[in-house]
C-alpha positions in Angstrom: -21.9 -47.6 32.1 -19.7 -50.0 30.2 -16.1 -50.1 31.4 -13.7 -48.1 29.3 -10.8 -50.5 30.2 -10.7 -54.2 30.0 -8.1 -56.7 31.2 -6.7 -59.5 29.1 -7.7 -61.8 32.1 -11.3 -61.0 31.3 -10.9 -62.9 28.1 -9.1 -65.9 29.5 -5.4 -64.9 29.2 -3.4 -66.9 31.8 0.2 -65.4 31.6 1.9 -68.5 32.8 4.4 -68.7 29.8 2.9 -72.1 28.8 -0.7 -71.4 27.7 -1.3 -69.9 24.3 -2.7 -66.4 25.2 -2.9 -65.1 21.6 -6.6 -65.4 21.1 -7.5 -64.0 24.5 -5.3 -60.9 24.1 -6.5 -60.3 20.5 -10.1 -60.5 21.7 -9.4 -57.8 24.3 -7.8 -55.7 21.7 -10.7 -56.1 19.3 -13.1 -54.5 21.8 -11.4 -51.2 20.9 -11.2 -50.2 24.6 -8.1 -49.6 26.6 -6.5 -52.9 27.4 -4.6 -53.7 30.7 -2.1 -56.6 30.9 -1.2 -57.7 34.4 2.2 -59.1 35.2 3.0 -62.5 33.7 4.6 -64.1 30.7 2.1 -64.4 27.8 2.8 -66.9 25.1 2.0 -65.3 21.7 1.7 -67.7 18.7 0.4 -65.3 16.1 0.8 -61.5 15.4 -1.3 -59.2 17.6 -3.0 -56.6 15.4 -4.2 -53.2 16.4 -6.7 -51.4 14.1 -8.6 -49.1 16.4 -7.4 -45.5 16.5 -6.6 -44.0 19.8 -6.5 -47.3 21.7 -4.3 -47.7 24.7 -2.5 -51.1 25.5 -0.6 -51.0 28.7 1.1 -53.4 31.1 1.5 -53.5 34.9 5.3 -53.4 34.7 7.9 -53.0 31.9 10.0 -55.7 33.6 7.4 -58.2 34.6 4.7 -57.9 32.0 6.2 -60.0 29.1 4.7 -60.9 25.7 6.9 -63.7 24.2 7.2 -64.7 20.6 6.3 -68.3 19.7 5.9 -68.0 15.9 7.6 -66.8 12.8 6.2 -63.3 12.4 5.9 -59.9 14.1 4.7 -59.9 17.7 2.7 -56.6 17.3 1.4 -55.0 14.1 0.1 -51.5 14.3 -2.4 -50.4 11.6 -3.7 -47.5 13.6 -2.6 -44.7 15.9 -2.2 -46.6 19.2 -0.5 -45.9 22.5 1.6 -48.8 23.8 3.0 -48.5 27.4 4.8 -50.3 30.1 5.6 -53.9 29.0 8.4 -56.1 27.5 8.3 -57.9 24.1 10.6 -60.8 24.1 11.7 -62.5 20.8 13.2 -65.9 20.3 15.8 -65.4 17.6 17.5 -68.7 18.4 14.3 -70.5 17.5 12.5 -68.4 14.8 13.9 -66.7 11.7 11.3 -64.0 11.0 9.7 -61.3 13.0 10.1 -58.0 14.7 8.8 -56.7 18.1 6.7 -53.9 16.7 5.9 -53.4 13.0 4.1 -50.1 12.1 2.5 -49.7 8.7 -0.1 -47.0 9.3 0.5 -44.1 6.9 -0.5 -40.4 7.2 -1.5 -40.5 10.8 -0.7 -38.4 13.9 0.3 -39.3 17.4 1.6 -42.9 17.8 3.2 -43.4 21.2 5.6 -46.1 22.5 6.4 -45.5 26.2 8.4 -47.7 28.5 8.4 -50.6 26.0 11.3 -53.1 25.5 11.7 -55.1 22.3 14.6 -57.5 22.6 16.0 -60.7 21.0 13.9 -60.6 17.8 15.1 -62.3 14.5 14.6 -59.0 12.6 14.0 -55.5 14.1 13.1 -54.4 17.6 10.9 -51.6 16.2 10.3 -50.9 12.5 8.2 -48.4 10.6 8.0 -47.8 6.9 5.0 -45.6 6.6 5.0 -42.2 4.9 3.3 -39.2 6.5 3.5 -40.2 10.2 3.5 -37.0 12.4 4.3 -36.4 16.1 5.6 -39.9 16.9 6.9 -40.5 20.5 9.3 -43.2 21.5 10.1 -42.6 25.2 12.0 -44.6 27.7 12.1 -47.6 25.4 14.8 -50.2 24.8 15.8 -52.4 21.8 18.6 -54.8 22.3 20.0 -58.1 20.9 17.9 -58.0 17.8 19.4 -59.6 14.7 18.9 -56.5 12.5 18.4 -52.9 13.7 17.2 -51.9 17.1 15.0 -49.1 15.5 14.4 -48.6 11.8 12.2 -45.6 11.0 11.3 -44.2 7.6 8.7 -41.6 6.7 8.2 -39.9 10.1 7.9 -36.2 10.7 8.5 -34.8 14.2 9.9 -37.9 16.0 10.7 -37.4 19.7 13.2 -40.1 20.7 14.4 -41.1 24.2 15.8 -44.6 23.9 18.4 -47.2 24.6 19.7 -49.4 21.8 22.4 -51.9 22.4 24.1 -55.0 21.0 21.9 -55.3 17.9 23.2 -57.4 15.0 23.3 -54.5 12.5 22.6 -50.9 13.5 21.4 -49.4 16.7 19.1 -46.6 15.4 18.3 -45.9 11.8 16.3 -42.7 11.2 15.2 -41.7 7.7 12.9 -39.0 9.2 12.3 -35.4 8.4 12.7 -34.0 11.9 13.9 -35.9 15.0 14.6 -34.5 18.4 16.7 -36.9 20.5 16.9 -36.6 24.2 18.8 -38.9 26.6 19.5 -41.5 23.9 22.2 -44.2 24.2 23.3 -46.5 21.4 26.3 -48.8 21.9 27.9 -52.1 21.0 25.8 -52.5 17.9 27.6 -54.4 15.2 27.7 -51.8 12.4 26.6 -48.3 13.2 25.3 -46.8 16.4 23.2 -44.2 14.6 22.3 -43.5 11.0 20.4 -40.3 10.8 19.1 -38.6 7.7 18.0 -35.5 9.6 18.5 -35.0 13.3 18.0 -32.2 15.7 19.4 -32.3 19.2 22.6 -34.1 18.4 24.4 -33.0 21.5 21.9 -34.9 23.6 22.7 -38.2 21.8 25.5 -40.3 23.1 27.3 -42.9 21.0 29.6 -45.2 23.0 
C-alpha cells in the first residue's frame, strides 16, 4: 500500500537554512498526500502553493520547524481547503518589501484549519484572506507578530473560531470583516493602530485587548 504521508526529506529538502528547499517541498505538496516537515530551517525562494483539497501539512515542532522567506512574495498560498499545523513561518521584512506568511484565496469552501502556526516578521500580513463564502474556518493556538501590516486580516468568512496571539504588528492586530466569529483566549496588544477591528464578533468577553 502506498504511504499516505510523505516527508519533505524524501524529496531532497535539507533544512539547513542555506540550501534552497523550495522545489523539494513543493514536490512533496504536489503529491496531494499529507506532508511531514521535520525540524530544521527551510529556505523558501518562491511561494509554496496548495491546491489539493483536504491535504495536511504539518511540522515536527512549532518552534523548531521553520520555513523562512527568501523572496518578494507570499510564503504560502492556499487555493484549496488545507490543514496547516505545527510550524513557524519567518519573514524577512528588513530585506524584502512584498509578501505575507499565509495568503488564502479559495472561495466558497468549508473547513480550512490553521493550528499552532506562527507567521512573524513579514513585510505585509501574517495571515490574510479575502475570499467570500468560506465556512467553518479554524485558527487555533496561532501567533502573528512583528508584521508590517496587520497580524490577521480576514474578509468573507462565516463561522470563524479564533484562538490567537497578535502582537507588535505595524498596523492592526486582528481585522475581522466576518459574518460570525467566536473568539476564545485571544490576546492582541502593542499593535500600532488598533488591537481589534471586528465587523461582527461573538464571545467578546473572551477577547483581551491590552
